[in-house]
N, CA, C and O atoms as a GROMACS GRO file, in nm:
protein
  276
    1MET      N    1  -2.616  -1.995   3.086
    1MET     CA    2  -2.423  -1.976   3.065
    1MET      C    3  -2.399  -1.892   3.187
    1MET      O    4  -2.288  -1.902   3.238
    2LEU      N    5  -2.491  -1.805   3.244
    2LEU     CA    6  -2.412  -1.710   3.333
    2LEU      C    7  -2.396  -1.768   3.521
    2LEU      O    8  -2.324  -1.743   3.618
    3ARG      N    9  -2.496  -1.841   3.492
    3ARG     CA   10  -2.484  -1.927   3.632
    3ARG      C   11  -2.401  -2.058   3.607
    3ARG      O   12  -2.370  -2.138   3.696
    4ALA      N   13  -2.372  -2.069   3.489
    4ALA     CA   14  -2.282  -2.226   3.519
    4ALA      C   15  -2.183  -2.251   3.611
    4ALA      O   16  -2.108  -2.153   3.613
    5THR      N   17  -2.138  -2.357   3.709
    5THR     CA   18  -2.072  -2.372   3.813
    5THR      C   19  -1.992  -2.479   3.741
    5THR      O   20  -2.055  -2.568   3.683
    6PRO      N   21  -1.892  -2.479   3.741
    6PRO     CA   22  -1.795  -2.351   3.731
    6PRO      C   23  -1.834  -2.263   3.589
    6PRO      O   24  -1.874  -2.311   3.483
    7PHE      N   25  -1.809  -2.126   3.621
    7PHE     CA   26  -1.828  -2.052   3.458
    7PHE      C   27  -1.762  -2.044   3.358
    7PHE      O   28  -1.662  -1.981   3.392
    8VAL      N   29  -1.754  -2.072   3.241
    8VAL     CA   30  -1.704  -2.098   3.087
    8VAL      C   31  -1.689  -1.965   3.049
    8VAL      O   32  -1.780  -1.898   3.097
    9PRO      N   33  -1.609  -1.898   2.981
    9PRO     CA   34  -1.620  -1.737   2.914
    9PRO      C   35  -1.709  -1.814   2.829
    9PRO      O   36  -1.709  -1.936   2.813
   10PHE      N   37  -1.809  -1.698   2.757
   10PHE     CA   38  -1.871  -1.750   2.626
   10PHE      C   39  -1.871  -1.607   2.520
   10PHE      O   40  -1.839  -1.499   2.570
   11ARG      N   41  -1.893  -1.612   2.434
   11ARG     CA   42  -1.952  -1.540   2.347
   11ARG      C   43  -2.094  -1.556   2.283
   11ARG      O   44  -2.141  -1.668   2.262
   12VAL      N   45  -2.166  -1.433   2.251
   12VAL     CA   46  -2.274  -1.388   2.251
   12VAL      C   47  -2.264  -1.388   2.109
   12VAL      O   48  -2.153  -1.416   2.063
   13HIS      N   49  -2.350  -1.365   2.034
   13HIS     CA   50  -2.382  -1.364   1.894
   13HIS      C   51  -2.522  -1.354   1.904
   13HIS      O   52  -2.598  -1.422   1.971
   14THR      N   53  -2.551  -1.235   1.808
   14THR     CA   54  -2.684  -1.174   1.784
   14THR      C   55  -2.696  -1.112   1.633
   14THR      O   56  -2.599  -1.065   1.574
   15SER      N   57  -2.832  -1.119   1.579
   15SER     CA   58  -2.949  -1.138   1.477
   15SER      C   59  -2.823  -0.988   1.392
   15SER      O   60  -2.797  -1.012   1.275
   16ALA      N   61  -2.793  -0.926   1.418
   16ALA     CA   62  -2.700  -0.830   1.332
   16ALA      C   63  -2.583  -0.873   1.324
   16ALA      O   64  -2.484  -0.803   1.344
   17GLY      N   65  -2.579  -1.023   1.286
   17GLY     CA   66  -2.412  -1.081   1.298
   17GLY      C   67  -2.274  -0.976   1.377
   17GLY      O   68  -2.182  -0.924   1.313
   18LYS      N   69  -2.290  -0.967   1.506
   18LYS     CA   70  -2.230  -0.851   1.580
   18LYS      C   71  -2.230  -1.018   1.705
   18LYS      O   72  -2.305  -1.115   1.709
   19TYR      N   73  -2.104  -0.979   1.789
   19TYR     CA   74  -2.095  -1.057   1.890
   19TYR      C   75  -2.013  -0.979   2.048
   19TYR      O   76  -1.944  -0.876   2.041
   20MET      N   77  -2.036  -1.040   2.152
   20MET     CA   78  -1.979  -1.001   2.269
   20MET      C   79  -1.946  -1.072   2.334
   20MET      O   80  -2.019  -1.167   2.360
   21ASP      N   81  -1.795  -1.057   2.400
   21ASP     CA   82  -1.766  -1.170   2.486
   21ASP      C   83  -1.813  -1.162   2.672
   21ASP      O   84  -1.853  -1.060   2.729
   22VAL      N   85  -1.799  -1.262   2.719
   22VAL     CA   86  -1.843  -1.239   2.838
   22VAL      C   87  -1.743  -1.342   2.908
   22VAL      O   88  -1.773  -1.460   2.920
   23SER      N   89  -1.628  -1.293   2.952
   23SER     CA   90  -1.516  -1.336   3.036
   23SER      C   91  -1.579  -1.342   3.175
   23SER      O   92  -1.556  -1.453   3.224
   24HIS      N   93  -1.646  -1.268   3.252
   24HIS     CA   94  -1.656  -1.313   3.382
   24HIS      C   95  -1.793  -1.297   3.455
   24HIS      O   96  -1.789  -1.194   3.522
   25PRO      N   97  -1.867  -1.336   3.462
   25PRO     CA   98  -1.993  -1.352   3.522
   25PRO      C   99  -2.038  -1.222   3.594
   25PRO      O  100  -2.147  -1.164   3.596
   26GLU      N  101  -1.958  -1.203   3.634
   26GLU     CA  102  -1.993  -1.013   3.722
   26GLU      C  103  -1.999  -0.896   3.557
   26GLU      O  104  -2.043  -0.781   3.554
   27MET      N  105  -1.959  -0.952   3.475
   27MET     CA  106  -1.940  -0.826   3.340
   27MET      C  107  -2.086  -0.860   3.283
   27MET      O  108  -2.104  -0.815   3.170
   28ALA      N  109  -2.163  -0.909   3.321
   28ALA     CA  110  -2.271  -0.964   3.212
   28ALA      C  111  -2.432  -0.897   3.315
   28ALA      O  112  -2.394  -0.880   3.431
   29MET      N  113  -2.535  -0.871   3.304
   29MET     CA  114  -2.678  -0.874   3.318
   29MET      C  115  -2.744  -0.916   3.234
   29MET      O  116  -2.724  -0.895   3.114
   30LEU      N  117  -2.854  -1.000   3.291
   30LEU     CA  118  -2.965  -1.024   3.209
   30LEU      C  119  -3.109  -0.991   3.290
   30LEU      O  120  -3.143  -1.018   3.406
   31THR      N  121  -3.176  -0.924   3.188
   31THR     CA  122  -3.283  -0.879   3.227
   31THR      C  123  -3.377  -0.894   3.161
   31THR      O  124  -3.344  -0.928   3.047
   32ARG      N  125  -3.537  -0.883   3.181
   32ARG     CA  126  -3.665  -0.902   3.075
   32ARG      C  127  -3.626  -0.864   2.944
   32ARG      O  128  -3.663  -0.917   2.839
   33MET      N  129  -3.530  -0.748   2.960
   33MET     CA  130  -3.546  -0.632   2.813
   33MET      C  131  -3.442  -0.659   2.762
   33MET      O  132  -3.455  -0.685   2.642
   34ALA      N  133  -3.316  -0.666   2.809
   34ALA     CA  134  -3.140  -0.653   2.760
   34ALA      C  135  -3.068  -0.766   2.831
   34ALA      O  136  -3.097  -0.818   2.939
   35LEU      N  137  -2.986  -0.789   2.764
   35LEU     CA  138  -2.814  -0.836   2.843
   35LEU      C  139  -2.745  -0.735   2.774
   35LEU      O  140  -2.714  -0.705   2.659
   36LEU      N  141  -2.730  -0.675   2.937
   36LEU     CA  142  -2.619  -0.576   2.888
   36LEU      C  143  -2.469  -0.644   2.980
   36LEU      O  144  -2.461  -0.684   3.096
   37VAL      N  145  -2.365  -0.635   2.871
   37VAL     CA  146  -2.241  -0.683   2.839
   37VAL      C  147  -2.101  -0.550   2.855
   37VAL      O  148  -2.060  -0.465   2.775
   38ALA      N  149  -2.059  -0.586   2.998
   38ALA     CA  150  -1.941  -0.451   3.006
   38ALA      C  151  -1.850  -0.501   2.932
   38ALA      O  152  -1.822  -0.620   2.913
   39ARG      N  153  -1.786  -0.367   2.873
   39ARG     CA  154  -1.615  -0.391   2.839
   39ARG      C  155  -1.517  -0.371   2.887
   39ARG      O  156  -1.490  -0.291   2.976
   40PRO      N  157  -1.427  -0.467   2.814
   40PRO     CA  158  -1.316  -0.465   2.937
   40PRO      C  159  -1.249  -0.337   2.933
   40PRO      O  160  -1.218  -0.289   2.824
   41VAL      N  161  -1.215  -0.258   3.078
   41VAL     CA  162  -1.152  -0.144   3.058
   41VAL      C  163  -1.048  -0.180   2.994
   41VAL      O  164  -1.038  -0.289   2.937
   42ALA      N  165  -0.932  -0.063   2.997
   42ALA     CA  166  -0.836  -0.038   2.878
   42ALA      C  167  -0.706   0.008   2.958
   42ALA      O  168  -0.587   0.010   2.924
   43ASP      N  169  -0.764   0.040   3.065
   43ASP     CA  170  -0.656   0.115   3.204
   43ASP      C  171  -0.682   0.005   3.264
   43ASP      O  172  -0.797  -0.027   3.291
   44PRO      N  173  -0.553  -0.087   3.301
   44PRO     CA  174  -0.581  -0.188   3.411
   44PRO      C  175  -0.528  -0.094   3.530
   44PRO      O  176  -0.411  -0.128   3.547
   45THR      N  177  -0.564   0.016   3.626
   45THR     CA  178  -0.547   0.083   3.713
   45THR      C  179  -0.662   0.112   3.737
   45THR      O  180  -0.694   0.190   3.827
   46GLU      N  181  -0.777   0.030   3.628
   46GLU     CA  182  -0.912   0.055   3.652
   46GLU      C  183  -0.991  -0.076   3.690
   46GLU      O  184  -0.961  -0.167   3.613
   47ASP      N  185  -1.062  -0.106   3.766
   47ASP     CA  186  -1.134  -0.233   3.774
   47ASP      C  187  -1.284  -0.182   3.745
   47ASP      O  188  -1.346  -0.284   3.714
   48ILE      N  189  -1.350  -0.096   3.743
   48ILE     CA  190  -1.479  -0.065   3.694
   48ILE      C  191  -1.524   0.030   3.561
   48ILE      O  192  -1.525   0.150   3.534
   49PRO      N  193  -1.566  -0.113   3.487
   49PRO     CA  194  -1.589  -0.035   3.347
   49PRO      C  195  -1.740   0.066   3.330
   49PRO      O  196  -1.834   0.072   3.409
   50ASP      N  197  -1.724   0.138   3.200
   50ASP     CA  198  -1.783   0.255   3.184
   50ASP      C  199  -1.835   0.245   3.123
   50ASP      O  200  -1.932   0.320   3.130
   51ARG      N  201  -1.833   0.154   3.008
   51ARG     CA  202  -1.892   0.103   2.903
   51ARG      C  203  -1.918   0.004   2.898
   51ARG      O  204  -1.861  -0.093   2.947
   52TYR      N  205  -2.093   0.013   2.781
   52TYR     CA  206  -2.132  -0.148   2.784
   52TYR      C  207  -2.179  -0.149   2.667
   52TYR      O  208  -2.193  -0.044   2.605
   53ASP      N  209  -2.220  -0.300   2.603
   53ASP     CA  210  -2.292  -0.338   2.482
   53ASP      C  211  -2.408  -0.414   2.574
   53ASP      O  212  -2.402  -0.477   2.680
   54SER      N  213  -2.516  -0.377   2.487
   54SER     CA  214  -2.608  -0.382   2.509
   54SER      C  215  -2.756  -0.490   2.422
   54SER      O  216  -2.802  -0.425   2.328
   55VAL      N  217  -2.800  -0.577   2.432
   55VAL     CA  218  -2.885  -0.621   2.307
   55VAL      C  219  -2.986  -0.714   2.382
   55VAL      O  220  -2.965  -0.787   2.480
   56SER      N  221  -3.142  -0.686   2.285
   56SER     CA  222  -3.214  -0.779   2.348
   56SER      C  223  -3.219  -0.916   2.327
   56SER      O  224  -3.180  -0.965   2.221
   57PRO      N  225  -3.283  -1.014   2.460
   57PRO     CA  226  -3.282  -1.125   2.461
   57PRO      C  227  -3.325  -1.212   2.283
   57PRO      O  228  -3.286  -1.317   2.233
   58LEU      N  229  -3.441  -1.082   2.225
   58LEU     CA  230  -3.505  -1.133   2.105
   58LEU      C  231  -3.371  -1.131   2.014
   58LEU      O  232  -3.373  -1.224   1.934
   59HIS      N  233  -3.251  -1.046   2.005
   59HIS     CA  234  -3.180  -1.079   1.908
   59HIS      C  235  -3.098  -1.132   1.956
   59HIS      O  236  -3.003  -1.053   1.948
   60ILE      N  237  -3.051  -1.261   2.027
   60ILE     CA  238  -2.968  -1.321   2.058
   60ILE      C  239  -2.977  -1.449   2.036
   60ILE      O  240  -3.040  -1.523   2.113
   61VAL      N  241  -2.900  -1.501   1.904
   61VAL     CA  242  -2.907  -1.581   1.806
   61VAL      C  243  -2.854  -1.752   1.857
   61VAL      O  244  -2.911  -1.858   1.830
   62ARG      N  245  -2.724  -1.732   1.938
   62ARG     CA  246  -2.676  -1.829   2.020
   62ARG      C  247  -2.567  -1.802   2.094
   62ARG      O  248  -2.515  -1.693   2.069
   63LEU      N  249  -2.498  -1.892   2.205
   63LEU     CA  250  -2.377  -1.861   2.297
   63LEU      C  251  -2.337  -1.976   2.205
   63LEU      O  252  -2.384  -2.052   2.121
   64GLU      N  253  -2.210  -1.943   2.278
   64GLU     CA  254  -2.073  -1.993   2.185
   64GLU      C  255  -1.947  -1.980   2.342
   64GLU      O  256  -1.900  -1.879   2.394
   65PRO      N  257  -1.925  -2.140   2.380
   65PRO     CA  258  -1.876  -2.136   2.478
   65PRO      C  259  -1.710  -2.089   2.434
   65PRO      O  260  -1.681  -2.102   2.316
   66LEU      N  261  -1.646  -2.056   2.491
   66LEU     CA  262  -1.487  -1.946   2.470
   66LEU      C  263  -1.377  -2.100   2.543
   66LEU      O  264  -1.371  -2.106   2.666
   67VAL      N  265  -1.343  -2.150   2.506
   67VAL     CA  266  -1.247  -2.274   2.615
   67VAL      C  267  -1.177  -2.221   2.525
   67VAL      O  268  -1.201  -2.177   2.412
   68ALA      N  269  -1.028  -2.239   2.632
   68ALA     CA  270  -0.861  -2.200   2.573
   68ALA      C  271  -0.851  -2.349   2.501
   68ALA      O  272  -0.899  -2.461   2.520
   69ALA      N  273  -0.730  -2.266   2.379
   69ALA     CA  274  -0.654  -2.396   2.326
   69ALA      C  275  -0.582  -2.485   2.358
   69ALA      O  276  -0.548  -2.570   2.275
   0.00000   0.00000   0.00000
């Protein structure tokens, strides 16, 4: 889903019952050990996130497209 053209925002559901939203492909990075998802910045004058969430690919339960209603 990170490489889809056009990109469609999606939600990552984990085995712990939590979720992370990926609103732009540059906000996530997938490695063999983890999916890192940057958290949105609270200050609109900042464009580089300073916090992220991480989950092992083994704990990703499903991906859900986030389409506008």
